[in-house]
BALOSE-928194 format. One record per residue: residue number from 1; residue in three letters; x, y, z of N, C-alpha, C in turn. Coordinates in steps of 0.02 Angstrom, whole numbers, plus 50000, padded with zeros to 5 digits. Layout:
N
NUM	Ala	X	Y	Z	X	Y	Z	X	Y	Z
...
//
This chain:
392
1	Met	54098	55100	56349	54161	55083	56316	54189	55018	56345
2	Ser	54212	54974	56301	54243	54912	56323	54309	54926	56358
3	Arg	54328	54882	56404	54392	54890	56439	54451	54886	56390
4	His	54437	54861	56329	54490	54855	56279	54495	54917	56235
5	Asp	54447	54963	56241	54448	55024	56200	54480	55080	56241
6	His	54525	55117	56209	54562	55169	56244	54566	55232	56201
7	Asp	54570	55290	56234	54585	55352	56200	54660	55352	56185
8	Leu	54678	55357	56121	54748	55351	56101	54784	55418	56095
9	Ala	54750	55472	56112	54777	55538	56099	54846	55549	56131
10	Asn	54857	55520	56189	54920	55531	56225	54969	55473	56219
11	Glu	54952	55425	56177	54996	55366	56171	55051	55379	56120
12	Lys	55106	55341	56128	55163	55347	56082	55146	55313	56015
13	Pro	55185	55331	55962	55169	55306	55895	55163	55230	55889
14	Leu	55209	55193	55919	55205	55120	55914	55141	55093	55944
15	Thr	55121	55122	56000	55059	55100	56033	54999	55116	55989
16	Arg	55000	55174	55957	54943	55193	55915	54938	55148	55854
17	Leu	54996	55128	55827	54994	55081	55770	54961	55015	55789
18	Val	54975	54992	55849	54947	54928	55871	54874	54934	55889
19	Arg	54854	54990	55921	54787	54994	55951	54735	55028	55906
20	Ser	54756	55068	55857	54707	55106	55818	54664	55060	55774
21	Gly	54603	55083	55759	54558	55044	55717	54530	54983	55751
22	Arg	54529	54983	55816	54503	54924	55853	54447	54945	55900
23	Asp	54395	54975	55871	54336	54995	55909	54293	54932	55918
24	His	54292	54905	55978	54260	54840	55989	54183	54844	55985
25	Ser	54156	54905	55985	54084	54910	55974	54067	54894	55901
26	Ile	54118	54900	55857	54109	54884	55786	54135	54814	55770
27	Thr	54194	54799	55795	54228	54738	55773	54220	54679	55821
28	Gly	54187	54691	55878	54179	54636	55925	54242	54625	55966
29	Pro	54248	54568	56000	54302	54556	56047	54367	54531	56014
30	Phe	54369	54528	55948	54426	54499	55914	54485	54546	55911
31	Val	54546	54520	55918	54606	54561	55911	54609	54590	55841
32	Asn	54598	54548	55790	54596	54570	55721	54523	54578	55699
33	Pro	54505	54635	55673	54435	54644	55651	54414	54591	55601
34	Pro	54355	54564	55606	54332	54513	55559	54331	54540	55487
35	Val	54343	54495	55440	54342	54512	55369	54271	54504	55344
36	Val	54238	54558	55330	54168	54557	55308	54166	54563	55232
37	His	54144	54508	55199	54132	54510	55127	54059	54527	55116
38	Ala	54046	54584	55084	53976	54605	55080	53964	54647	55019
39	Ser	53907	54637	54987	53880	54685	54939	53811	54706	54965
40	Thr	53763	54660	54963	53696	54676	54987	53693	54676	55063
41	Val	53659	54727	55090	53647	54732	55162	53571	54733	55171
42	Leu	53546	54694	55218	53474	54688	55228	53448	54739	55279
43	Phe	53385	54760	55269	53352	54806	55315	53293	54769	55347
44	Glu	53277	54788	55408	53224	54754	55443	53155	54773	55416
45	Thr	53146	54838	55398	53081	54861	55374	53091	54908	55315
46	Ala	53035	54921	55279	53038	54969	55224	53055	55039	55249
47	Asp	53031	55056	55308	53048	55121	55337	53123	55127	55348
48	Asp	53154	55073	55374	53227	55073	55383	53263	55082	55317
49	Leu	53239	55048	55266	53271	55052	55200	53269	55124	55172
50	Leu	53211	55157	55183	53202	55224	55155	53232	55279	55198
51	Ser	53245	55265	55260	53267	55318	55306	53339	55339	55295
52	Gly	53381	55293	55271	53452	55309	55263	53490	55314	55328
53	Lys	53459	55293	55383	53491	55300	55448	53526	55237	55472
54	Gln	53517	55182	55437	53550	55120	55458	53626	55128	55448
55	Arg	53665	55102	55494	53737	55112	55492	53768	55084	55428
56	Tyr	53748	55025	55409	53774	54995	55347	53717	54986	55298
57	Thr	53726	55010	55237	53673	55008	55187	53691	54969	55124
58	Tyr	53756	54967	55108	53779	54932	55048	53854	54921	55056
59	Gly	53880	54865	55030	53949	54847	55042	53999	54900	55022
60	Arg	53986	54934	54966	54033	54986	54943	54034	55046	54989
61	Arg	53979	55057	55026	53974	55117	55067	53998	55107	55138
62	Gly	54023	55048	55153	54051	55038	55220	54033	54972	55251
63	Thr	54082	54942	55283	54075	54881	55323	54118	54889	55385
64	Pro	54111	54845	55434	54156	54849	55492	54230	54844	55473
65	Thr	54246	54805	55421	54315	54799	55399	54341	54864	55370
66	Ile	54301	54896	55327	54320	54961	55299	54329	55013	55354
67	Glu	54282	55016	55400	54284	55065	55453	54346	55056	55497
68	Ala	54366	54994	55508	54424	54982	55551	54487	55014	55523
69	Leu	54499	55005	55457	54559	55034	55427	54552	55109	55419
70	Glu	54493	55133	55399	54483	55205	55394	54496	55240	55461
71	Asp	54470	55210	55514	54480	55239	55581	54554	55238	55600
72	Ala	54588	55183	55583	54659	55178	55600	54700	55231	55563
73	Ile	54685	55240	55498	54720	55290	55459	54707	55360	55486
74	Ser	54645	55375	55502	54628	55441	55529	54665	55453	55595
75	Glu	54669	55402	55636	54705	55408	55700	54779	55422	55689
76	Leu	54809	55385	55643	54881	55393	55631	54896	55461	55599
77	Glu	54853	55484	55555	54864	55546	55518	54844	55608	55558
78	Gly	54804	55599	55612	54775	55656	55646	54724	55690	55602
79	Ala	54683	55649	55567	54637	55673	55516	54566	55676	55542
80	Glu	54526	55718	55509	54454	55719	55523	54420	55657	55495
81	Gly	54448	55629	55441	54421	55568	55412	54465	55546	55355
82	Ser	54454	55484	55332	54496	55455	55280	54454	55412	55233
83	Val	54482	55399	55173	54451	55352	55127	54504	55303	55102
84	Leu	54480	55245	55079	54524	55194	55053	54515	55190	54977
85	Cys	54569	55179	54941	54568	55177	54868	54602	55113	54844
86	Pro	54587	55091	54782	54613	55028	54758	54688	55026	54745
87	Ser	54721	55084	54743	54794	55087	54734	54819	55154	54756
88	Gly	54885	55161	54761	54913	55226	54778	54900	55277	54725
89	Leu	54905	55258	54662	54892	55305	54608	54819	55327	54608
90	Asn	54773	55281	54623	54703	55302	54628	54692	55350	54686
91	Ala	54729	55342	54740	54725	55390	54795	54748	55459	54772
92	Val	54801	55461	54731	54825	55525	54703	54771	55558	54660
93	Ser	54742	55520	54614	54693	55548	54569	54629	55567	54605
94	Thr	54608	55527	54655	54548	55544	54694	54558	55609	54732
95	Ala	54616	55617	54762	54631	55678	54799	54629	55739	54753
96	Leu	54660	55733	54695	54661	55789	54648	54591	55805	54622
97	Leu	54553	55755	54605	54485	55766	54579	54439	55795	54632
98	Ser	54456	55785	54696	54414	55810	54750	54416	55887	54755
99	Val	54471	55916	54735	54478	55989	54746	54482	56029	54681
100	Leu	54488	55996	54623	54497	56032	54560	54434	56029	54517
101	Arg	54425	56080	54477	54369	56083	54429	54394	56117	54366
102	Ser	54356	56112	54313	54375	56141	54249	54389	56215	54256
103	Gly	54445	56236	54226	54465	56306	54229	54514	56322	54284
104	Asp	54528	56273	54328	54574	56284	54383	54647	56277	54359
105	His	54691	56303	54400	54763	56299	54390	54793	56259	54449
106	Leu	54835	56210	54432	54868	56168	54482	54943	56181	54481
107	Leu	54972	56188	54540	55045	56190	54547	55068	56122	54572
108	Met	55112	56089	54535	55135	56022	54553	55211	56020	54555
109	Ala	55238	55992	54610	55310	55987	54617	55340	55944	54561
110	Asp	55398	55965	54537	55428	55933	54479	55456	55863	54495
111	Asn	55459	55845	54559	55489	55781	54578	55438	55727	54597
112	Val	55375	55736	54577	55324	55689	54600	55330	55622	54563
113	Tyr	55300	55572	54594	55292	55505	54564	55268	55513	54493
114	Asp	55303	55483	54445	55290	55497	54375	55217	55484	54354
115	Pro	55185	55430	54376	55114	55421	54359	55069	55477	54384
116	Ala	55087	55508	54441	55048	55566	54465	55056	55624	54416
117	Arg	55116	55632	54390	55128	55684	54340	55084	55671	54278
118	Thr	55079	55607	54259	55039	55590	54200	54965	55603	54211
119	Val	54940	55593	54272	54871	55611	54287	54859	55685	54271
120	Ala	54907	55727	54290	54899	55799	54279	54901	55816	54204
121	Thr	54945	55782	54167	54954	55800	54096	54907	55763	54050
122	Ser	54865	55719	54077	54817	55683	54035	54746	55695	54061
123	Val	54726	55663	54114	54658	55668	54140	54640	55741	54157
124	Leu	54682	55773	54197	54666	55841	54218	54668	55890	54160
125	Glu	54715	55879	54114	54717	55923	54056	54654	55918	54014
126	Arg	54629	55856	54006	54566	55847	53968	54507	55879	54004
127	Met	54511	55882	54071	54459	55915	54109	54461	55991	54104
128	Gly	54515	56018	54077	54522	56090	54075	54560	56119	54134
129	Val	54601	56077	54167	54644	56100	54221	54714	56108	54194
130	Glu	54744	56167	54203	54812	56180	54181	54860	56168	54239
131	Thr	54917	56136	54225	54966	56120	54277	55031	56155	54262
132	Thr	55060	56186	54314	55127	56214	54311	55171	56173	54358
133	Phe	55227	56147	54333	55273	56110	54375	55326	56157	54403
134	Phe	55343	56148	54466	55390	56193	54499	55446	56156	54534
135	Asp	55501	56190	54543	55558	56163	54580	55536	56146	54651
136	Pro	55542	56083	54673	55517	56065	54740	55552	56101	54797
137	Thr	55610	56131	54785	55645	56167	54839	55629	56242	54838
138	Ile	55577	56262	54804	55561	56333	54794	55542	56369	54858
139	Gly	55512	56334	54906	55492	56365	54969	55441	56420	54958
140	Ser	55447	56474	54996	55397	56528	54994	55398	56566	54928
141	Ala	55452	56558	54888	55454	56591	54823	55402	56563	54775
142	Ile	55367	56511	54795	55312	56485	54754	55258	56538	54744
143	Ser	55257	56589	54786	55206	56641	54779	55205	56673	54710
144	Ser	55263	56674	54677	55267	56705	54611	55231	56665	54557
145	Leu	55215	56602	54572	55183	56558	54523	55107	56557	54530
146	Phe	55081	56587	54582	55008	56585	54593	54973	56632	54544
147	Arg	54915	56609	54522	54871	56649	54479	54804	56658	54515
148	Ala	54761	56695	54484	54694	56706	54513	54655	56640	54517
149	Asn	54670	56593	54471	54632	56530	54470	54672	56471	54497
150	Thr	54728	56484	54532	54766	56429	54563	54727	56401	54621
151	Arg	54708	56338	54615	54664	56309	54666	54699	56259	54712
152	Ala	54756	56230	54690	54788	56179	54731	54863	56176	54716
153	Val	54899	56152	54767	54971	56138	54762	54980	56065	54781
154	Tyr	55018	56029	54740	55030	55957	54752	55104	55946	54765
155	Leu	55119	55913	54821	55188	55902	54843	55203	55828	54852
156	Glu	55266	55811	54845	55292	55746	54867	55360	55759	54898
157	Ser	55364	55754	54964	55426	55772	54999	55445	55716	55048
158	Pro	55503	55683	55036	55546	55692	54978	55516	55658	54916
159	Gly	55539	55679	54857	55519	55644	54796	55546	55573	54798
160	Ser	55507	55525	54776	55526	55455	54784	55575	55429	54731
161	Leu	55603	55475	54691	55656	55456	54644	55718	55500	54653
162	Thr	55707	55564	54663	55763	55611	54669	55772	55640	54739
163	Phe	55723	55632	54783	55730	55642	54855	55742	55714	54878
164	Glu	55719	55764	54839	55721	55832	54864	55669	55840	54920
165	Ile	55687	55882	54968	55642	55898	55023	55611	55967	55011
166	Ser	55545	55971	55018	55511	56036	55011	55499	56067	55080
167	Asp	55498	56132	55082	55481	56168	55143	55405	56171	55147
168	Val	55375	56119	55174	55302	56113	55174	55268	56171	55211
169	Pro	55289	56188	55272	55255	56244	55306	55258	56309	55267
170	Ala	55314	56323	55234	55320	56386	55196	55272	56385	55136
171	Ile	55268	56329	55102	55222	56324	55044	55150	56327	55067
172	Val	55134	56295	55123	55067	56297	55150	55047	56369	55166
173	Ala	55093	56407	55196	55077	56476	55215	55058	56518	55153
174	Val	55094	56508	55098	55078	56544	55037	55011	56522	55009
175	Ala	55000	56456	55008	54936	56430	54982	54877	56456	55023
176	Arg	54885	56459	55088	54831	56484	55130	54815	56557	55113
177	Ala	54866	56596	55099	54855	56666	55082	54817	56674	55016
178	His	54819	56622	54975	54784	56623	54910	54721	56578	54912
179	Asp	54703	56555	54972	54644	56512	54980	54648	56450	54935
180	Ala	54707	56421	54930	54717	56360	54889	54728	56300	54934
181	Tyr	54711	56242	54909	54721	56179	54945	54793	56154	54935
182	Val	54818	56117	54984	54883	56085	54978	54874	56010	54988
183	Leu	54900	55972	54940	54897	55899	54941	54969	55873	54945
184	Ala	54980	55819	54983	55048	55793	54990	55048	55717	54989
185	Asp	55090	55689	54946	55103	55618	54946	55155	55605	55000
186	Asn	55135	55568	55052	55177	55556	55111	55196	55483	55117
187	Thr	55201	55448	55060	55215	55377	55062	55284	55362	55090
188	Trp	55334	55404	55074	55403	55391	55095	55409	55393	55171
189	Ala	55384	55445	55202	55392	55453	55275	55339	55417	55314
190	Thr	55279	55411	55285	55220	55385	55320	55203	55431	55379
191	Pro	55143	55426	55407	55127	55467	55466	55167	55449	55528
192	Tyr	55205	55394	55524	55248	55375	55581	55305	55425	55589
193	Phe	55331	55451	55533	55387	55498	55535	55368	55570	55518
194	Phe	55309	55580	55488	55288	55647	55468	55213	55649	55461
195	Lys	55182	55700	55489	55110	55708	55485	55094	55772	55445
196	Pro	55080	55765	55381	55068	55824	55339	55011	55868	55365
197	Leu	54957	55837	55390	54900	55878	55411	54918	55924	55470
198	Ala	54964	55901	55512	54986	55942	55568	55027	56002	55545
199	His	55051	56000	55483	55090	56055	55454	55047	56096	55406
200	Gly	54982	56087	55408	54937	56129	55369	54914	56101	55303
201	Val	54937	56041	55284	54916	56009	55222	54842	55989	55229
202	Asp	54805	55993	55173	54733	55977	55174	54719	55903	55162
203	Leu	54756	55872	55116	54746	55801	55100	54813	55766	55101
204	Ser	54818	55714	55142	54879	55675	55148	54868	55607	55114
205	Ile	54912	55591	55067	54904	55532	55024	54958	55481	55040
206	Gln	54938	55417	55042	54986	55363	55049	54971	55308	54999
207	Ala	55023	55281	54970	55017	55217	54936	55027	55163	54990
208	Gly	54971	55140	55017	54974	55090	55070	55004	55025	55047
209	Thr	55010	55016	54982	55045	54960	54952	55115	54954	54981
210	Lys	55145	55012	54998	55214	55013	55021	55219	54995	55096
211	Tyr	55232	55044	55138	55248	55029	55208	55188	55007	55250
212	Leu	55129	55034	55236	55071	55013	55276	55062	54938	55274
213	Cys	55060	54911	55214	55054	54839	55206	55120	54804	55222
214	Gly	55172	54824	55186	55239	54802	55202	55259	54733	55179
215	His	55216	54698	55143	55231	54628	55125	55224	54613	55051
216	Ser	55221	54666	55010	55222	54660	54937	55167	54615	54909
217	Asp	55108	54617	54941	55054	54574	54917	54986	54609	54914
218	Val	54986	54676	54917	54923	54713	54918	54931	54776	54876
219	Met	54877	54794	54841	54872	54860	54809	54819	54900	54847
220	Ile	54839	54956	54876	54791	54997	54914	54819	55067	54921
221	Gly	54774	55116	54924	54794	55185	54936	54749	55216	54989
222	Thr	54773	55268	55022	54732	55303	55072	54738	55378	55062
223	Val	54684	55413	55078	54685	55486	55079	54654	55508	55145
224	Ala	54690	55549	55183	54666	55575	55246	54655	55650	55239
225	Ala	54601	55674	55269	54581	55744	55258	54571	55782	55324
226	Asn	54581	55847	55320	54562	55890	55376	54488	55907	55370
227	Ala	54461	55944	55418	54389	55958	55419	54368	55999	55358
228	Arg	54412	56043	55336	54396	56087	55279	54384	56047	55215
229	Thr	54421	55993	55206	54422	55958	55142	54385	55892	55142
230	Leu	54369	55866	55201	54338	55799	55205	54273	55794	55165
231	Pro	54227	55842	55167	54165	55835	55127	54179	55828	55052
232	Leu	54228	55865	55027	54245	55860	54956	54274	55791	54940
233	Leu	54317	55766	54984	54347	55700	54974	54295	55645	54977
234	Lys	54252	55648	55026	54201	55596	55034	54154	55595	54974
235	Asp	54132	55653	54951	54087	55656	54894	54119	55627	54831
236	Thr	54181	55647	54817	54215	55622	54756	54225	55547	54760
237	His	54249	55523	54817	54261	55452	54827	54197	55412	54816
238	Ser	54142	55436	54844	54078	55402	54838	54052	55403	54766
239	His	54056	55461	54734	54029	55468	54666	54068	55428	54615
240	Leu	54132	55417	54628	54173	55376	54583	54163	55301	54595
241	Gly	54127	55284	54647	54112	55214	54661	54172	55173	54683
242	Leu	54218	55204	54719	54280	55171	54738	54271	55128	54799
243	Cys	54303	55070	54798	54303	55027	54858	54363	54980	54852
244	Val	54382	54951	54908	54438	54905	54913	54413	54839	54941
245	Gly	54438	54784	54915	54417	54718	54938	54435	54706	55011
246	Pro	54392	54671	55047	54403	54661	55119	54467	54623	55135
247	Asp	54488	54577	55092	54550	54540	55107	54611	54586	55103
248	Asp	54611	54632	55055	54666	54680	55051	54666	54727	55112
249	Ile	54606	54747	55134	54602	54789	55194	54628	54752	55255
250	Tyr	54609	54689	55261	54633	54649	55317	54709	54643	55318
251	Leu	54739	54629	55259	54811	54622	55255	54846	54688	55271
252	Thr	54816	54743	55250	54845	54809	55266	54842	54823	55340
253	Leu	54785	54808	55371	54780	54816	55444	54832	54774	55480
254	Arg	54840	54712	55458	54888	54667	55490	54959	54692	55481
255	Gly	54975	54715	55420	55042	54741	55409	55055	54805	55448
256	Met	55004	54847	55455	55012	54911	55490	55035	54902	55562
257	Arg	55015	54847	55593	55032	54837	55664	55107	54833	55675
258	Thr	55145	54811	55625	55217	54805	55632	55255	54859	55593
259	Met	55219	54908	55565	55251	54957	55522	55304	54997	55560
260	Gly	55292	55016	55622	55340	55054	55660	55405	55017	55669
261	Ile	55400	54953	55689	55460	54912	55699	55497	54904	55633
262	Arg	55460	54891	55579	55493	54882	55514	55527	54947	55492
263	Leu	55492	55004	55500	55521	55068	55479	55584	55084	55519
264	Glu	55583	55072	55583	55642	55086	55624	55702	55045	55600
265	Arg	55690	54981	55585	55744	54938	55561	55767	54959	55491
266	Gln	55719	54974	55447	55737	54993	55379	55772	55061	55377
267	Gln	55751	55106	55421	55786	55170	55427	55859	55159	55446
268	Ser	55870	55119	55497	55938	55107	55521	55981	55074	55468
269	Ser	55953	55023	55435	55991	54987	55384	56006	55032	55324
270	Ala	55956	55071	55303	55965	55114	55245	56018	55167	55258
271	Leu	56019	55195	55317	56071	55245	55333	56140	55213	55334
272	Thr	56144	55152	55360	56209	55117	55360	56233	55105	55289
273	Val	56189	55081	55246	56208	55068	55176	56223	55134	55141
274	Ala	56183	55185	55152	56194	55250	55119	56261	55280	55138
275	Arg	56279	55276	55202	56344	55303	55225	56401	55264	55194
276	Trp	56393	55198	55188	56445	55157	55157	56453	55176	55084
277	Leu	56397	55185	55049	56399	55203	54979	56430	55272	54968
278	Ser	56419	55318	55015	56446	55386	55008	56522	55387	55009
279	Glu	56553	55334	55034	56625	55329	55037	56655	55293	54976
280	Arg	56612	55268	54932	56636	55231	54874	56657	55279	54818
281	Gly	56713	55263	54787	56737	55305	54733	56692	55302	54671
282	Glu	56654	55248	54664	56610	55242	54606	56548	55286	54611
283	Val	56534	55312	54671	56472	55349	54683	56486	55424	54684
284	Asp	56450	55460	54641	56457	55532	54639	56420	55565	54696
285	Arg	56358	55543	54709	56320	55570	54766	56266	55522	54787
286	Val	56248	55526	54850	56195	55485	54879	56136	55530	54893
287	Leu	56077	55510	54870	56016	55550	54876	55976	55524	54936
288	His	55994	55547	54995	55960	55524	55056	55953	55583	55103
289	Pro	55891	55606	55118	55881	55665	55161	55910	55658	55231
290	Gly	55920	55596	55254	55947	55586	55321	56022	55597	55327
291	Leu	56056	55605	55271	56128	55619	55272	56140	55694	55276
292	Thr	56190	55714	55315	56204	55785	55322	56226	55817	55257
293	Ser	56249	55776	55210	56271	55801	55144	56212	55819	55099
294	His	56152	55797	55116	56094	55809	55073	56073	55883	55078
295	Pro	56060	55915	55020	56042	55987	55022	55981	56003	55064
296	Gly	55934	55956	55071	55874	55969	55110	55876	55941	55181
297	His	55935	55922	55204	55940	55888	55269	55913	55930	55326
298	Ala	55927	55995	55326	55905	56038	55382	55829	56040	55387
299	Ile	55795	56046	55330	55722	56047	55330	55695	55979	55350
300	Trp	55725	55926	55324	55704	55858	55344	55710	55850	55420
301	Lys	55765	55871	55448	55776	55863	55520	55728	55905	55561
302	Arg	55710	55964	55534	55663	56008	55569	55592	55979	55570
303	Asp	55570	55949	55514	55500	55931	55506	55485	55857	55518
304	Met	55533	55813	55507	55520	55741	55510	55557	55710	55569
305	Thr	55532	55655	55593	55562	55621	55650	55603	55560	55629
306	Gly	55606	55546	55564	55644	55488	55542	55643	55483	55466
307	Ser	55677	55432	55441	55681	55420	55369	55667	55347	55356
308	Ser	55645	55332	55296	55625	55264	55280	55683	55227	55245
309	Gly	55667	55173	55210	55718	55131	55181	55733	55143	55108
310	Leu	55708	55198	55080	55714	55211	55008	55760	55271	54997
311	Phe	55810	55262	54954	55854	55317	54935	55886	55301	54868
312	Gly	55924	55349	54841	55954	55339	54776	56028	55356	54776
313	Ile	56063	55332	54724	56132	55351	54713	56141	55370	54640
314	Val	56187	55416	54628	56207	55433	54560	56280	55413	54554
315	Thr	56295	55370	54506	56363	55345	54498	56406	55397	54461
316	Arg	56472	55387	54465	56519	55435	54437	56537	55416	54365
317	Asp	56505	55450	54317	56521	55442	54246	56510	55371	54221
318	Trp	56459	55337	54245	56444	55270	54219	56397	55275	54159
319	Ser	56408	55231	54111	56362	55225	54055	56300	55186	54079
320	Leu	56247	55191	54039	56187	55153	54056	56202	55078	54055
321	Asp	56243	55055	54009	56260	54984	54006	56296	54961	54070
322	Lys	56338	55004	54097	56373	54986	54159	56325	54984	54218
323	Val	56278	55032	54220	56227	55031	54273	56186	54967	54269
324	Lys	56166	54947	54209	56127	54886	54201	56167	54824	54222
325	Ala	56231	54823	54204	56273	54766	54224	56280	54762	54300
326	Phe	56285	54820	54332	56289	54822	54405	56226	54792	54436
327	Leu	56168	54812	54411	56105	54786	54439	56097	54712	54424
328	Asp	56117	54691	54364	56111	54620	54347	56155	54576	54391
329	Gly	56208	54605	54419	56253	54566	54461	56231	54560	54533
330	Leu	56179	54595	54553	56157	54592	54623	56120	54526	54637
331	Arg	56132	54497	54695	56099	54435	54715	56041	54446	54762
332	Leu	56049	54492	54809	55999	54501	54862	55950	54557	54846
333	Phe	55966	54600	54799	55921	54654	54779	55881	54631	54718
334	Gly	55816	54622	54727	55774	54606	54670	55766	54667	54625
335	Leu	55757	54655	54561	55745	54710	54514	55670	54716	54504
336	Gly	55640	54766	54534	55568	54773	54530	55544	54840	54555
337	Phe	55487	54861	54528	55457	54924	54549	55423	54915	54617
338	Ser	55401	54970	54645	55373	54974	54712	55429	54973	54763
339	Trp	55409	54977	54826	55456	54978	54882	55415	54975	54946
340	Gly	55448	54975	55002	55414	54973	55067	55402	54904	55093
341	Gly	55417	54852	55055	55409	54784	55079	55469	54762	55120
342	Tyr	55468	54699	55139	55522	54673	55182	55584	54653	55144
343	Glu	55579	54654	55076	55636	54633	55035	55670	54692	55002
344	Ser	55734	54686	54989	55772	54740	54957	55762	54738	54882
345	Leu	55760	54798	54852	55747	54805	54780	55793	54858	54751
346	Ala	55802	54855	54685	55839	54906	54649	55807	54918	54582
347	Val	55806	54982	54560	55782	55000	54493	55827	55055	54466
348	Ile	55823	55065	54400	55856	55121	54367	55804	55177	54358
349	Gly	55822	55238	54375	55776	55294	54367	55804	55348	54322
350	Arg	55760	55378	54283	55779	55436	54242	55723	55487	54249
351	Pro	55734	55541	54286	55680	55588	54301	55654	55625	54239
352	Arg	55588	55636	54238	55558	55682	54189	55552	55750	54224
353	Arg	55581	55802	54196	55580	55867	54228	55559	55922	54180
354	Thr	55525	55972	54207	55503	56030	54169	55532	56094	54198
355	Ala	55528	56101	54264	55549	56163	54296	55625	56171	54299
356	Lys	55660	56115	54309	55732	56116	54317	55760	56051	54289
357	Ala	55803	56057	54238	55827	55997	54204	55869	55953	54249
358	Trp	55861	55887	54241	55904	55840	54277	55967	55831	54234
359	Pro	56026	55829	54265	56088	55825	54226	56089	55766	54177
360	Ala	56106	55779	54115	56109	55727	54065	56160	55674	54084
361	Gly	56141	55611	54077	56186	55556	54092	56185	55533	54164
362	Asp	56150	55570	54207	56147	55550	54278	56091	55499	54288
363	His	56108	55436	54284	56059	55383	54295	56055	55368	54370
364	Ile	55995	55369	54397	55986	55355	54469	55977	55280	54479
365	Ile	56015	55254	54526	56002	55186	54551	55964	55195	54616
366	Arg	55900	55176	54615	55860	55183	54675	55860	55116	54713
367	Leu	55876	55120	54777	55880	55061	54819	55826	55063	54872
368	Gln	55790	55008	54879	55744	54997	54934	55778	54947	54980
369	Ile	55791	54968	55041	55824	54925	55090	55772	54888	55131
370	Gly	55775	54823	55129	55727	54782	55164	55751	54760	55232
371	Leu	55730	54702	55253	55744	54677	55320	55800	54626	55322
372	Glu	55836	54618	55267	55893	54572	55267	55949	54599	55313
373	Asp	55998	54558	55328	56055	54580	55367	56093	54633	55328
374	Thr	56108	54689	55360	56140	54745	55325	56209	54725	55298
375	Ala	56246	54685	55335	56312	54664	55312	56307	54624	55248
376	Asp	56255	54583	55242	56246	54544	55181	56229	54589	55121
377	Leu	56189	54640	55133	56172	54687	55079	56234	54725	55055
378	Ile	56274	54747	55102	56335	54784	55084	56383	54738	55045
379	Gln	56389	54676	55067	56432	54629	55031	56407	54618	54960
380	Asp	56341	54613	54952	56312	54604	54885	56329	54663	54840
381	Leu	56322	54724	54867	56338	54784	54829	56413	54786	54812
382	Glu	56454	54769	54861	56526	54771	54850	56548	54722	54796
383	Glu	56519	54663	54796	56536	54613	54746	56515	54635	54676
384	Ser	56457	54669	54671	56435	54693	54607	56478	54751	54582
385	Phe	56500	54794	54628	56547	54847	54608	56610	54815	54579
386	Ala	56634	54763	54610	56695	54730	54587	56686	54700	54517
387	Arg	56627	54671	54505	56614	54638	54441	56616	54687	54382
388	Val	56594	54749	54395	56590	54797	54339	56648	54846	54338
389	Ser	56699	54835	54379	56753	54884	54386	56791	54896	54321
390	Asn	56793	54847	54277	56830	54854	54214	56787	54875	54155
391	Leu	56721	54884	54168	56676	54905	54114	56678	54981	54105
392	Ser	56662	55002	54045	56661	55075	54031	56589	55100	54028
//
């Protein structure tokens, strides 16, 4: 072992973010692993080619660059192994396809990322998989929804639009009793604040586009697996021919090194802004699990060690036109999808629900708090509130 290689098992999270994925027997003496662009890999002899024992055989099947990020993700997640996907949504679909087959029944939380919902109601439905959507706060009462063919439960806690917190350990306990898999989208908390696999989840999903990369210039997804599920994940990932470009992997590795510092700052700023908004007369409620007013706060506090920079607000009796005027008046909040980057963003959300209706007329303003000065962000919001004060 090189003097630069260390066992990270006892190191703190910030240290692990910096040191993981840096096996110098693979990447050499460089601080940042080299970016390997490769498709064809050469073999020394015909016997080597036929043996299948060479470490690298084809660019899609692995390079030092791919291994560096896979190893880093596995270290952060506490996983048996991980795979990289071309986007967060592809990570969702790859995870689902790894454990489901025709004739299966899927339980999916009603608050999931809307494109994930569409995967269930389109691709999986065509495959012959039936999906039941459930209230994400159901807890152990989910047992009443299980059938003989229920094969998996899919969670997103908190939901990235409506921010309900699920009781993950309680749902996992029920799923285990029915020999079903549990999948969780952990993009909001990241493994820095919550480790799904440590709470019994089988597959932990991240849109690395968000906090892992952190700079709004990469599309990438990750899936981390426990020992029980890793063979299924690896087979599906390989058979689908999935791979990520080395430059995107490099940028994700580079962004990951500062993720802890960015998350700590974004957590602090988001809580400051959320508390300020909770005192505004224009705001009916703030959807942030880190606030004591949030219905899922106790579970969040029990299971997670922090919160990220994404939360929502519901205004008090505002029309859609007034919400749009408010967003149009913002200077420092860009209007754009995604989140987790260094810049602040705002979007309008309207949840699609099946298990429990979302109140009619409640338009969500979702805010991503970036790395700008918090006082400047609050001033921007305050000025926009003032601009629309006379609108109906």
